[in-house]
C-alpha positions, 0 to 999 in steps of 0.5 A: 853499417846502418840498417835503413828500415822503412815503416808502413802503418797501412790504411786507405785513408791515412797510411803512415810512411816512414824510413829510420836509420838503425846503426849497430849500437842501436841509435835510431835516426829518423830519415823521412816520415809522412802521411799519405791520404786518399778521400773516401769519396774516391774509387778503390782502384784510384785510392790504392794508386795513390798509395801505391804510387806515394809507396813507390816513390818513397822506396826509389828515394830512400832506398831501404834494405827492408820494409816492415808493414803493420799485420793485418788483424781482423776486427768487428768492422770488416770494411775497415780490415778489408782496405787495410789489407789491400793497402797492405798488399800495394805496399808489398808488392811495391817492395817485391818489385824492388827485391826489397824484404818485407816483414809483417808485425803485430801491434802487440809485438810493435807496442812491446818492442817500442815501450816494453808493453804489448797493450800500450796505448798510441799515445805511450808508442808516441812518446817512446818513438818520439824519445827513441828517434830524439824528436823535438816534437812528436810525430803527427798524425798517429799514423806517422808515429806507428809507422815509425815504430813498425821501422824500429822493431822490425831492425831491433827484431832483427837483432840489429845492434843487440849485442852492440847495444848491451856493450855500449851500456847507456846508449840505449833507452829503457825499451831497447835494454828490455827488448835486448834482455828478452832477446837474449833469455830467448836465445837461453831456452 
């Protein structure tokens, strides 16, 4: 049975949206990817409304079984963190209204899941997302690739296809293999 996840890389200026189907053997397939943008000159309420309406449309159209959102982390630019947190809140409420479970993942978790390295850069994440999803061209901009990585990470962390992937042998990427091995080690502890 396929597990459908929507990933969201929240932001006020650019909010990455992606939907991915994950099969029991961990084969991942792109359903949709995009970015909703808002103009910095708009009022905050209007910017959040644009994001909320886009997320509502995506949730209704694609009907994901789960929503994965990047966990807001503090940085040096408080206004950026606040905008990201506000966008995240709008996204989470949209999912909650539909009874869709929401998971938060840190950037380090996402990087580790898709590349095997929690310190990987955006180029490495985009390259692995492109490979995992068997895309002809890398998703652009980085917000779109990050949203895809979030969706993939959530499905893998949830355990979708962990046992099936190991049994399937050559049907997994090196990152998927490393993730399955790390999960197995964690269960043994």
